[in-house]
Steps between C-alpha positions, in 0.01 A plus 500: 500500500676193367861528388561385143787260445658372182350173375671181605433341161789674327751377758348152515497459122862612478657311791267195519607352165861581587459301822350212301782518247760459777314194630462347155863558404608351832287191440634459146862539613448244776346260248756546221803471728336258746545735796168441681665507842759772435504733800682780316248514216212500748666778699543711187132445421398617848722809475355588158146452632568732793659754265207500257235544770700768682560698180133468412395641837761778476374597154143495628609742773662729241181502291303605808688821564758319715234398755432142600305332774551141605157419357603643162828311516314175565261574216784562253714206618211255499384617156850429368499161674153408369590563137846348530368208702220415256726510196764298683243247625369446148852440375575270794195291414599478133864430584432212737213360293664498158865608503635325809243246626783277624561756777153419637573127481832546683335717765231236552753217516717694748202568725397134493858390577510737799162376624613139472825578684325681782234229540637170366220293656202702382184310410349487152227759570751752635725445201209556258401817683858631487520414129178693427614800701844495335343483152274793589774715654746435217253582221580789264182679610594492869860602426379798297246589771772495766714711268223761483438494875872530570533795264204675664633439850850611408361807319295589808801477732729695267249778439415521872866542596564740211195706590604516865846623400412755230154617605432869496163623613317775316491832681 
């Protein structure tokens, strides 16, 4: 006989957009106040992300009669991360394509400057290859894809740790 658990959708639809909202607000604040490399703001974002995923998993546990397996914790945490990550990735793409495209240009120029510094005598073919790779890596699509992957990875780790700490097996 299979044990019925509460659906993950409710938790994911509640906490996923909240996770995305934190990411979007963080991006907007960094853009408006030109704080792209502010360690404190990034730390606050990480703490809020951890808090949102942990509370989502805890609420999922409460909705399941106060029982939670690590598998269920991963399912809830990753569902939150998927929804939050997709919304955030879409905004990241829009932000760096239309709102702040100069960030992409600066990122590309910085990477080319570093490549030139590290290899001042590189030949023309190597330089062209580095330019193509830098253009590809600094594109809004790749940045938003890495944002999604990072959110999923971070959500996995947080929900795994949370599940290991608060798990309670069914009798």
